[in-house]
LUMDO-58168 format. One line per 5 residues: number of its first residue (from 1); for each residue x, y, z of N, C-alpha, C, CB. Coordinates in steps of 0.2 Angstrom, whole numbers. Each point is the difference from the previous one (the first is absolute). Glycine has a CB too. Layout:
<pts>
NUM = X/Y/Z/X/Y/Z/X/Y/Z/X/Y/Z | ...
</pts>
This chain:
<pts>
1 = 248/172/-219/0/-2/5/-7/0/7/12/5/-6 | -14/-1/4/-9/0/4/-2/-5/1/-4/7/-6 | 3/-11/1/-3/-6/-4/2/-6/5/0/4/-13 | 8/-4/12/3/-7/5/-2/2/7/12/-3/-8 | -11/9/10/1/1/6/-9/-3/2/11/10/-1
6 = -16/-8/-2/-7/0/1/-1/-10/0/-3/15/-7 | 6/-17/3/1/-9/-3/4/-4/9/4/3/-19 | 1/2/19/3/-4/6/-4/0/7/12/2/-6 | -14/5/7/-6/2/4/-6/-6/2/3/12/-4 | -4/-16/-2/-6/-2/-1/3/-7/2/-6/8/-9
11 = 11/-9/8/3/-7/0/2/0/8/5/-2/-15 | -4/7/19/2/-2/6/-6/1/4/13/3/-1 | -19/1/-1/-6/-1/4/-3/-8/0/-3/12/-3 | 4/-15/-4/-3/-5/0/4/-6/3/-5/6/-8 | 10/-5/9/6/-5/5/-3/1/7/14/2/-6
16 = -15/4/7/0/2/8/-8/-4/2/9/15/-1 | -14/-13/-5/-5/-2/1/-1/-8/0/-2/12/-3 | 5/-16/-1/2/-7/1/2/-3/6/1/2/-9 | 5/2/10/3/-3/7/-5/0/5/11/5/-2 | -14/2/3/-5/2/5/-5/-8/1/1/16/-3
21 = -3/-18/-4/-5/-5/-2/2/-6/4/-3/5/-13 | 9/-6/12/3/-6/3/-1/-1/4/6/1/-4 | -1/5/9/0/1/7/-6/-1/5/8/8/-4 | -12/-5/0/-7/-3/1/-3/-6/0/0/8/-5 | 1/-12/-1/-2/-7/-1/5/-4/4/-6/1/-11
26 = 11/1/13/4/-4/3/-2/2/9/10/1/-11 | -11/4/12/-3/2/9/-6/-6/-1/2/18/4 | -7/-17/-7/-5/-3/-1/0/-9/1/-3/12/-8 | 9/-14/3/0/-6/2/4/-4/6/-2/2/-11 | 6/3/14/2/-1/5/-5/0/7/9/5/-8
31 = -13/1/6/-5/-1/6/-5/-6/-2/1/15/4 | -1/-17/-9/-7/-6/1/5/-5/3/-8/1/-13 | 15/-2/9/4/-5/3/2/-2/7/1/3/-9 | -2/3/13/2/2/6/-7/-3/3/9/10/-1 | -16/-8/-1/-6/-2/5/-1/-7/-2/-7/13/0
36 = 10/-16/-6/-3/-7/0/7/-4/5/-7/0/-15 | 12/2/16/6/-2/5/-4/1/7/11/5/-8 | -13/0/9/-3/0/7/-5/-4/1/4/9/1 | -9/-11/-7/-6/-3/1/2/-7/1/-7/9/-5 | 13/-12/0/3/-7/2/4/-2/5/0/-1/-10
41 = 1/8/14/3/-1/6/-4/0/7/9/5/-7 | -16/-2/6/-4/0/5/-2/-8/2/-5/13/-4 | 4/-13/11/0/5/5/6/1/2/-8/-2/2 | 9/9/1/6/1/1/1/3/10/1/4/-16 | -8/-5/18/0/0/7/-8/-3/1/10/12/2
46 = -11/-10/5/-7/-5/2/-6/4/-4/3/-5/15 | -6/0/-15/-8/1/-6/-5/-1/7/3/-8/-16 | -8/13/16/-5/0/3/-8/-5/-1/8/10/0 | -10/-15/2/-6/-1/-2/-6/0/3/6/-6/-5 | -12/11/4/-4/2/6/-6/-7/-2/2/17/1
51 = -3/-18/4/-7/-6/0/-5/6/3/6/-14/4 | -12/15/-8/-3/6/3/-6/-2/6/2/7/-12 | 0/-13/13/-6/-5/5/5/0/6/-8/-9/-9 | 3/6/16/3/-2/6/5/-5/-1/-9/2/6 | 14/-4/-1/4/-7/-1/-4/-6/2/10/5/4
56 = -9/-10/-8/-2/-5/1/-6/-5/-6/3/6/12 | -5/-1/-15/-3/-2/-4/3/-4/-7/-7/10/6 | 4/-11/-11/1/-3/-6/5/4/-3/-11/-5/0 | 9/11/-3/5/5/-3/7/0/7/-12/10/-8 | 11/-9/12/7/2/4/3/-8/0/-4/10/10
61 = 2/-16/-10/4/-6/0/2/-1/-8/-7/-5/11 | 4/8/-16/4/1/-7/5/4/0/-9/0/-5 | 7/5/7/5/6/0/7/-2/4/-12/10/0 | 11/-13/6/7/-2/3/3/-6/-4/-4/4/12 | 1/-8/-15/2/-5/-2/4/2/-8/-11/-7/7
66 = 9/12/-12/3/2/-5/5/5/3/-11/-2/-7 | 13/6/14/3/3/1/8/-1/1/-11/3/3 | 8/-12/2/6/-2/0/2/-4/-6/0/0/11 | -2/-3/-16/2/-3/-7/5/8/-1/-13/-10/-4 | 9/15/2/3/5/-3/8/3/3/-13/1/-3
71 = 11/-1/10/7/1/3/5/-5/-1/-6/6/8 | 7/-11/-7/1/-7/-3/3/1/-9/-11/-6/11 | 7/8/-13/2/0/-8/4/4/-4/-11/-4/0 | 10/12/4/1/5/-2/5/3/3/-10/1/-2 | 14/-4/10/4/3/5/-3/6/3/8/-4/-6
76 = -13/7/6/-2/5/4/-5/1/3/4/3/-5 | -5/0/12/-8/-3/3/-6/4/-2/6/-3/10 | -10/-2/-11/-4/1/-2/-6/0/6/6/-4/-11 | -9/11/14/-2/2/7/-7/1/-1/11/5/4 | -14/-12/2/-10/4/1/0/4/2/-6/-7/1
81 = 2/10/-2/-4/5/3/-8/0/-1/11/8/-1 | -14/-9/9/-8/-2/-2/-2/7/2/-1/-12/4 | -3/15/-9/-3/5/1/-7/1/-1/11/3/-1 | -17/-5/4/-6/-2/-2/-4/5/1/2/-11/1 | -9/12/-5/-5/4/2/-3/1/-6/5/5/9
86 = -11/-3/-10/-6/1/-6/2/-6/-5/-1/14/1 | 1/-21/3/0/-5/-5/4/0/-4/-9/0/1 | 15/2/0/8/-1/-2/2/7/-6/0/-18/1 | -4/23/1/-1/5/-6/5/6/4/-14/-4/-6 | 17/6/11/2/2/4/8/-2/-2/-12/0/7
91 = 16/-4/-5/4/-2/-3/2/0/-8/-4/-4/11 | -1/2/-14/2/0/-9/0/5/-2/-4/-7/-2 | 0/12/5/-1/9/-2/8/1/1/-14/4/6 | 17/-5/0/6/1/2/5/-2/-6/-3/0/12 | 4/-5/-14/4/-3/-6/-1/2/-4/1/-6/3
96 = -8/8/-6/-2/3/-8/5/6/1/-14/-3/-4 | 15/7/8/2/7/1/8/0/2/-14/5/5 | 17/-11/-6/7/0/1/4/0/-6/-2/-4/9 | 9/6/-7/5/0/-7/1/-8/-4/7/11/7 | -9/-11/-14/-1/-5/-3/7/-5/-2/-10/7/-5
101 = 15/-7/9/6/-2/1/2/-9/4/2/15/0 | -9/-16/2/0/-8/2/2/-1/7/4/-4/-12 | -5/10/15/2/0/8/-6/0/6/12/7/-4 | -18/-7/-1/-7/2/5/-5/-4/-4/3/12/6 | -3/-20/-5/-6/-3/-3/-5/0/6/7/-8/-8
106 = -11/1/5/-6/0/5/-3/-7/-2/-3/13/1 | 1/-15/4/-7/-6/-1/-5/1/-2/2/-5/8 | -2/6/-15/-9/1/-4/-5/-6/1/6/5/-10 | -13/-3/9/-3/-4/-1/-7/1/-1/9/-5/4 | -13/0/-4/-8/2/-2/-1/4/4/-4/-9/-5
111 = 4/10/12/-4/5/4/3/6/-2/-4/-7/9 | 10/9/-9/2/6/-2/1/3/-6/2/-3/8 | -4/-2/-14/3/1/-6/-7/0/-5/14/-5/2 | -21/1/-1/-6/0/-1/-5/2/4/5/-6/-5 | -6/3/10/-6/3/4/0/5/4/-2/-10/1
116 = 8/13/2/1/5/2/-1/8/-4/7/-9/5 | -2/9/-10/0/5/-5/-7/0/-5/13/-2/1 | -17/-4/-2/-7/2/-3/-4/2/6/1/-9/-11 | 0/7/16/-4/6/5/1/5/0/0/-5/5 | 6/7/-4/3/8/1/5/1/-6/-1/0/12
121 = 0/2/-16/3/-1/-8/4/8/1/-11/-8/-8 | 9/13/12/4/4/2/8/0/4/-11/3/-2 | 11/-9/3/6/0/4/6/-2/-3/-6/-2/7 | 8/-4/-12/4/0/-6/-3/-4/-6/10/1/8 | -7/-1/-12/-3/-5/-6/6/-6/1/-5/10/-9
126 = 1/-17/10/3/-5/0/4/-3/-6/-8/-1/7 | 9/3/-11/5/-1/-6/3/5/-1/-7/-7/-6 | 6/13/6/5/6/-4/5/1/6/-9/6/-9 | 6/-5/15/3/2/7/6/-5/1/-11/5/5 | 11/-10/-8/5/-6/2/5/-3/-6/-9/-2/7
131 = 12/-3/-5/3/-5/-2/0/-6/0/3/7/0 | -7/-12/-3/-2/-6/3/7/-4/-1/-14/0/-2 | 15/-3/6/5/-5/-2/0/-7/0/6/8/3 | -9/-10/2/-1/-8/1/-6/-2/4/11/-2/0 | -14/-4/-2/-5/-3/4/3/-6/4/-10/4/-9
136 = 8/-3/15/2/-4/6/-5/-5/1/7/10/6 | -13/-8/-6/-5/-8/2/-6/5/6/13/-13/0 | -17/8/0/-5/2/5/-6/-6/0/2/14/-2 | -5/-15/9/-5/-6/-1/-7/3/-3/5/-8/11 | -9/3/-12/-7/1/-4/-4/2/7/1/-10/-11
141 = -7/12/8/-4/2/5/-5/-7/1/0/15/-3 | -4/-17/9/-3/-4/0/-6/0/4/9/-4/-4 | -17/0/1/-4/2/2/0/-5/4/-5/8/-6 | 2/-8/14/1/-5/4/-6/0/4/12/-1/-1 | -15/-5/5/-6/2/2/2/-3/8/-9/0/-12
146 = 5/1/18/-1/-4/5/-1/-9/-1/-5/12/3 | 8/-16/-1/0/-8/-3/-7/-3/2/13/-2/2 | -17/7/2/-8/-3/1/-3/3/-6/-1/0/12 | 2/4/-14/-5/3/-5/-2/-6/-5/4/13/2 | -10/-14/-3/-4/-4/-4/2/1/-8/-9/-1/9
151 = 16/1/-10/1/2/-8/7/-5/0/-4/16/-3 | 5/-17/-6/6/-5/1/3/4/-7/-6/-15/5 | 3/17/-9/3/4/-6/-2/8/0/0/-11/-7 | 2/14/1/-1/6/-1/-7/-1/-3/11/4/-1 | -12/-7/-3/-9/-3/0/-5/3/2/2/-9/0
156 = -1/5/7/-4/-2/5/2/6/8/2/-14/-6 | 2/18/5/1/6/2/-3/5/-3/8/-4/5 | -8/4/-12/-3/6/-1/-11/0/0/15/2/-7 | -14/-10/6/-8/0/1/-3/1/7/1/-9/-8 | 4/8/14/0/1/6/-3/7/1/10/-9/2
161 = -4/14/-4/1/7/2/-6/3/-5/13/-1/3 | -17/-2/-8/-7/3/-3/-4/-3/6/2/0/-15 | -2/-4/18/-7/-2/3/1/2/8/-2/-10/-8 | 8/12/9/2/2/9/1/8/0/7/-14/4 | -5/17/0/3/4/3/8/-2/1/-11/4/4
166 = 14/0/-8/8/-4/2/6/6/-1/-4/-14/-5 | 7/14/10/5/7/0/7/-5/0/-8/11/7 | 15/-6/-9/5/-3/-3/5/5/4/-5/-6/-12 | 10/3/14/6/6/5/6/-1/-7/-2/-3/18 | 5/8/-18/7/2/-3/3/4/5/-3/0/-11
171 = 10/1/8/6/3/4/-2/7/1/9/-7/-4 | -15/11/0/-1/7/2/-2/3/-8/10/0/12 | -14/4/-12/-1/5/-5/9/1/-4/-12/7/7 | 9/-7/-14/7/1/-4/6/-5/1/-3/12/1 | 1/-17/2/6/-6/-1/-3/-4/-7/3/-2/15
176 = 0/-4/-17/0/-2/-6/-5/-6/1/12/5/-4 | -13/-6/12/-6/-7/0/-6/5/0/7/-12/9 | -7/19/-7/-7/2/1/0/2/-9/-1/4/15 | 4/-2/-18/-1/0/-8/-3/-7/-3/10/8/0 | -5/-13/1/-4/-5/-3/-7/-3/3/12/-2/-3
181 = -14/3/11/-5/-2/1/-5/4/-3/6/-5/9 | -5/13/-11/-6/6/-2/0/-6/-6/1/17/4 | 4/-17/-11/0/-2/-5/-2/-6/0/8/8/-3 | -9/-15/7/-2/-5/-1/-9/2/4/15/-7/1 | -16/10/1/-9/2/3/-3/4/-8/3/4/16
186 = 0/-1/-21/-3/3/-7/0/-5/-2/3/9/-2 | 3/-14/0/-1/-4/-5/-5/-6/3/12/5/-5 | -12/-7/11/-6/-6/2/-6/3/0/7/-5/7 | -8/11/-7/-6/3/0/-2/-1/8/-4/-2/-14 | 8/2/20/-3/-1/6/-1/9/3/8/-15/2
191 = -10/14/5/0/6/3/-1/-3/7/-5/8/-9 | 12/-6/11/3/-3/8/3/7/0/4/-14/0 | -2/13/9/1/5/4/9/0/1/-15/-1/5 | 18/5/-6/7/0/1/0/2/7/3/3/-13 | 5/-5/16/-1/2/7/9/-1/-1/-14/-4/8
196 = 16/11/-7/8/4/0/2/-3/6/-1/11/-6 | 8/-15/6/3/-1/5/8/6/0/-8/-15/-1 | 12/14/5/4/2/0/7/-4/-1/-8/6/5 | 8/-11/-11/5/-2/1/-5/-8/-3/9/9/9 | -6/-15/-12/-2/-6/-1/-1/-4/7/5/0/-12
201 = 1/-2/15/-2/-4/5/-6/1/3/9/-1/0 | -12/9/3/-6/0/5/-5/-2/-5/4/10/9 | -4/-10/-16/-5/-2/-4/0/-8/1/2/11/-8 | 3/-13/8/1/-9/0/-2/-1/5/9/-3/-4 | -8/7/11/-3/-4/6/-7/0/1/8/2/5
206 = -12/4/-8/-6/0/1/-4/-5/-4/2/11/2 | 1/-12/-8/-3/-4/-4/-1/-9/2/6/9/-7 | 1/-9/12/0/-8/2/-5/1/5/13/-5/-3 | -13/11/8/-4/0/6/-9/1/-1/11/5/6 | -12/-3/-15/-8/-2/-2/-2/8/2/-2/-16/2
211 = 6/21/-1/-5/6/1/0/3/-7/2/2/12 | 3/-4/-17/-2/0/-7/1/-8/-4/3/15/-1 | -8/-15/-4/2/-5/-4/3/-2/-6/-7/-1/6 | 12/8/-8/3/-2/-5/7/7/2/-12/-6/-9 | 17/5/4/5/4/-1/3/1/-5/0/-1/8
216 = 3/6/-12/5/1/-5/5/2/2/-7/1/-7 | 12/-5/7/8/3/3/5/-4/-4/-4/3/14 | 12/-1/-14/3/-2/-4/2/-10/5/4/16/-6 | -3/-18/0/0/-9/3/4/0/4/-1/-6/-9 | 7/9/11/5/-1/3/-2/3/7/9/-2/-10
221 = -13/6/11/-3/0/7/-5/-5/1/2/12/0 | -8/-15/-4/-2/-6/4/3/-7/-1/-10/6/-1 | 16/-5/-3/0/-7/-1/3/-6/7/2/6/-13 | -2/-4/16/2/-4/8/-7/-3/2/9/10/4 | -12/-3/-3/-10/-5/1/-2/-3/-5/-5/8/7
226 = 7/-8/-14/-3/-2/-4/1/-8/1/1/11/-8 | 5/-11/7/5/-7/2/-3/-4/5/10/7/-2 | -12/-5/8/-1/-1/7/-8/0/0/11/6/5 | -15/-6/-10/-7/-3/-2/-4/7/5/1/-18/-3 | 1/22/3/-4/6/5/-4/4/-5/9/3/11
231 = -6/-3/-16/-2/5/-6/0/-6/-6/6/14/4 | -11/-13/-7/-3/-4/-7/2/6/-6/-12/-7/6 | 19/8/-10/0/1/-6/-5/-1/-6/10/-2/4 | -12/8/-8/-4/-1/-6/2/0/-6/-6/6/6 | 11/-1/-6/3/2/-8/6/6/3/-13/-1/-8
236 = 17/1/2/5/4/2/3/4/-7/3/-10/11 | -1/14/-10/1/5/-7/7/-1/-4/-8/9/6 | 11/-14/-4/5/-1/-4/0/-3/-8/4/-1/11 | 1/2/-14/-3/-1/-7/-1/-10/-2/8/14/-3 | -3/-16/9/-1/-6/1/1/-3/7/4/0/-13
241 = -9/-8/14/0/-3/7/8/0/4/-10/-7/-5 | 9/11/9/7/-1/7/1/-7/0/-3/8/8 | 11/-10/-10/3/-5/2/-1/-3/8/6/4/-9 | -7/2/15/-1/-3/6/-9/-1/2/14/6/2 | -17/-2/-9/-5/-2/2/-5/-4/-6/2/10/9
246 = 0/-16/-11/-3/-2/-5/-6/-1/-4/8/-1/4 | -13/0/3/-7/-1/-1/-4/7/-1/1/-11/6 | 3/18/-3/-5/5/-1/3/2/-7/-4/4/14 | -4/-3/-16/1/2/-8/-1/6/0/-4/-9/-5 | 5/13/-1/0/7/-3/-5/3/0/7/-2/-4
251 = -8/9/3/-7/3/0/-1/-1/-7/1/9/11 | 5/-9/-16/1/1/-7/-4/-9/-2/14/10/1 | -13/-14/1/-2/-7/0/-8/-2/1/13/-2/5 | -16/8/-1/-6/-2/3/-5/7/-3/5/-8/12 | -1/10/-18/-6/3/-4/1/11/1/-10/-15/3
256 = 15/13/-1/2/9/2/8/2/-3/-8/0/13 | 9/-1/-19/6/2/-3/4/5/3/-6/-4/-9 | 2/10/11/3/6/0/3/1/6/-8/5/-8 | 6/-10/13/3/0/8/6/-3/-1/-10/-1/6 | 16/1/-8/5/-1/-1/5/6/2/-6/-7/-8
261 = 8/6/14/5/6/2/3/-3/6/-7/10/-4 | 13/-6/6/5/-2/4/0/7/6/7/-7/-11 | -6/6/17/5/5/4/5/2/0/-5/-3/4 | 6/5/-10/8/0/-2/5/4/1/-3/-4/-7 | 8/4/10/6/4/2/5/0/-5/-1/-2/11
266 = 6/9/-11/4/0/-7/4/5/3/-7/-3/-11 | 13/4/7/6/5/1/-1/6/-6/8/-11/4 | -9/17/-2/0/5/-4/6/7/2/-13/-6/-3 | 12/10/0/6/6/1/-5/6/-4/14/-9/0 | -11/15/3/-1/7/-3/0/0/-7/7/5/8
271 = -12/0/-12/1/0/-6/7/1/-3/-10/3/1 | 11/-6/-7/7/3/-6/6/-5/5/-3/17/-5 | 3/-22/7/5/-3/1/4/-2/-5/-5/-3/8 | 13/3/-7/4/-2/-7/-1/-8/-1/10/9/2 | -11/-10/-9/-2/-6/-1/5/-6/2/-7/7/-10
276 = 12/-6/9/4/-6/2/0/-1/8/10/2/-12 | -10/2/17/-2/-1/6/-7/-6/2/6/14/1 | -12/-10/-7/-5/-5/1/2/-7/-3/-8/10/0 | 12/-9/-5/0/-8/-3/3/-4/6/1/3/-14 | 4/0/17/5/-3/6/-4/-2/6/9/8/-2
281 = -13/-4/2/-5/-1/7/-6/-7/-1/1/15/1 | -4/-14/-7/-3/-5/-3/2/-6/-2/-4/7/-1 | 10/-8/1/5/-7/-4/1/-2/9/9/6/-16 | -8/-3/20/2/-4/7/-6/1/4/14/3/0 | -19/-1/0/-5/-2/4/-3/-6/-3/-1/11/4
286 = -1/-11/-12/-3/-6/-1/4/-6/2/-5/5/-9 | 14/-4/9/4/-7/2/-5/-1/8/16/2/-8 | -17/4/12/2/-2/7/-9/-5/0/11/13/8 | -15/-10/-14/-8/-1/3/1/-9/0/-8/12/-7 | 13/-14/0/1/-6/-2/3/-4/6/0/4/-12
291 = 2/-3/17/5/-2/4/-3/-6/4/5/12/-1 | -1/-16/4/-5/-4/5/-3/3/7/7/-10/-5 | -2/15/8/-4/3/5/-6/6/-2/11/-2/6 | -11/4/-13/-6/1/-2/-6/-2/0/6/2/-4 | -6/-8/0/-4/-7/-2/-3/0/7/8/-8/-10
296 = -4/6/13/-3/-3/8/-5/5/3/11/-6/3 | -9/15/-3/-2/5/2/-6/1/-3/9/2/2 | -10/-4/-10/-6/0/-2/-6/-5/2/6/5/-7 | -3/-12/7/-6/-4/2/-1/0/6/1/-5/-7 | 3/5/13/-3/2/6/-4/7/0/9/-6/5
301 = -9/11/-10/-5/5/2/-5/0/-6/8/9/8 | -9/-16/-12/-5/1/-5/-1/4/-6/-3/-4/9 | 10/6/-11/1/4/-4/2/-2/-7/2/6/10 | -5/-2/-14/4/-1/-8/2/5/-3/-6/-7/-1 | 12/5/-4/5/7/-2/0/-2/-8/8/3/12
306 = -6/1/-16/2/-1/-7/6/2/-1/-10/1/-3 | 14/-3/-1/5/1/-4/1/6/-4/1/-11/1 | -1/17/-1/-2/6/-2/5/3/-3/-7/0/6 | 11/4/-11/3/6/-1/-4/6/1/7/-6/-8 | -4/12/10/-1/7/2/-7/2/-6/15/3/7
311 = -14/-6/-13/-4/3/-4/-8/-4/0/11/3/-7 | -10/-9/9/-6/-4/0/-4/0/7/6/-8/-9 | -1/10/15/-3/4/7/-3/5/-2/9/-4/7 | -5/9/-11/-4/8/-1/-5/-1/-3/9/8/-3 | -12/-13/0/-7/-1/-5/-4/-2/3/4/-3/-10
316 = -1/-1/16/-4/-5/4/-4/6/6/9/-12/-2 | -4/17/3/-6/4/5/-5/4/-3/8/1/7 | -7/1/-14/-5/3/-4/-5/-4/-1/7/5/-6 | -6/-11/5/-4/-5/-1/-5/-1/6/8/-4/-8 | -6/4/14/-3/-1/8/-4/7/-1/11/-7/8
321 = -8/11/-8/-5/8/1/-5/1/-6/11/7/5 | -10/-11/-10/-6/2/-7/-5/-6/3/9/5/-13 | -8/-11/16/-5/-4/2/-4/3/5/5/-9/-3 | 0/9/10/-3/2/6/-3/8/2/8/-8/4 | -4/14/-8/-1/6/3/-10/2/-2/16/4/-2
326 = -19/-7/-3/-6/2/0/-4/-4/5/1/4/-12 | 1/-9/13/-4/-4/4/1/4/9/1/-13/-10 | 5/16/12/3/4/6/-7/5/0/15/-1/-1 | -13/4/-5/-5/8/0/-7/-3/1/8/8/-9 | -10/-13/8/-9/-1/0/2/-5/5/-7/2/-13
331 = 7/-6/19/-2/-2/3/-3/2/7/6/-5/-7 | -12/4/9/-5/3/3/3/2/9/-9/-7/-9 | 8/13/8/1/3/7/1/-5/8/-8/9/-7 | 11/-7/12/-1/-4/6/-7/3/2/14/-2/3 | -18/1/2/-5/1/4/4/4/6/-7/-11/-5
</pts>
C-alpha cells in the first residue's frame, strides 16, 4: 500500500511539473507572439526623428523628405526635431540612450558616426550604440579652385602647390571637407596651409574673391559657383562622375583610389531595435529614396545614394570607420 502511494505521488508530481512546464512554454509563446504582433503593428503613435544639425542643410532636407514619405506610408506622424551641436553628436547621443522601441530615430552620418567618435571615442561607440537602418545619400567632396588660378587639373594643381605657398579652405576642422583635404595633402605629399571657416559658404566666397586659392567642400555647396564659372572643379570624391558634372573627374581616376567618399547621411536608432521594425523602416525608406521626388532632390543637391538593406549599411559604417579613423587620429593639428 505504501509503495502504491509513493508511485501515485511520483505520478502526481510529474504531472504537476509537466503542466507547469507546459504553462511556461505557452506563456513564453504567447509573449513572443504578442511582441511580434506589436512589432508588426508598429508604429501606433508619433515617431520622432532627430536631425542633429541646424535646419536648412542636407541632413535636414533628407530628414524631412523621409519624414513625409514615412508619414504617408505608415499612417502615423514622423516628426522632425532639430537638435544641433558637437558635429551632430549631441542629438545622436540622445537617441543612443533612448528606448529601442522604434519611436526615437536620428539622421546619422559621416560627421556624427565616423569623424566625431573617432576624435572623441569616449562619447559613444558608433556601431554598438546604434541600430543602423538605411542609407539616405549625400554629396561628394570637391576640390575647387579660383577660376583665375593657373591650373586645369589635379596634376597641375599638385605641381603648383609644391612650387608655391598655397592655402585651402574647408567648412571647419572636424568636417568631412577638412578630413578629405588633409588626406589629400598626405597622399599628394604637399605642404599647404589649412584655413578653417564656419561653414562651406564662407569658404566658397573667399575662394571666389581670391583670398584663398582652393577649398575642399561638398559639391552641393559649391555647385552653383562651379556652373557659373567662378570656381573650377578639379576632382570629386564620388565613386563615379556625377551626371550634373560630367566633365569633372573623380580623384580615383586621377591616381587617388583611396579618396572615394561621400558626406553621407542615414537613418539610425538606438541599439537593440526589433528586427521587424528595422526591416519595415528599411524597406519604406528605400522606396522613398527611389521616388521621383527623392531623385530630383538628389540631383539638385549633387547627391549619390545606394539601395542597401540594413545589414549592408551597417557593414558600410564599419568600413568607413576602418578607412578614416586612423587618418582622423593622425591629421596635423591646427596652428
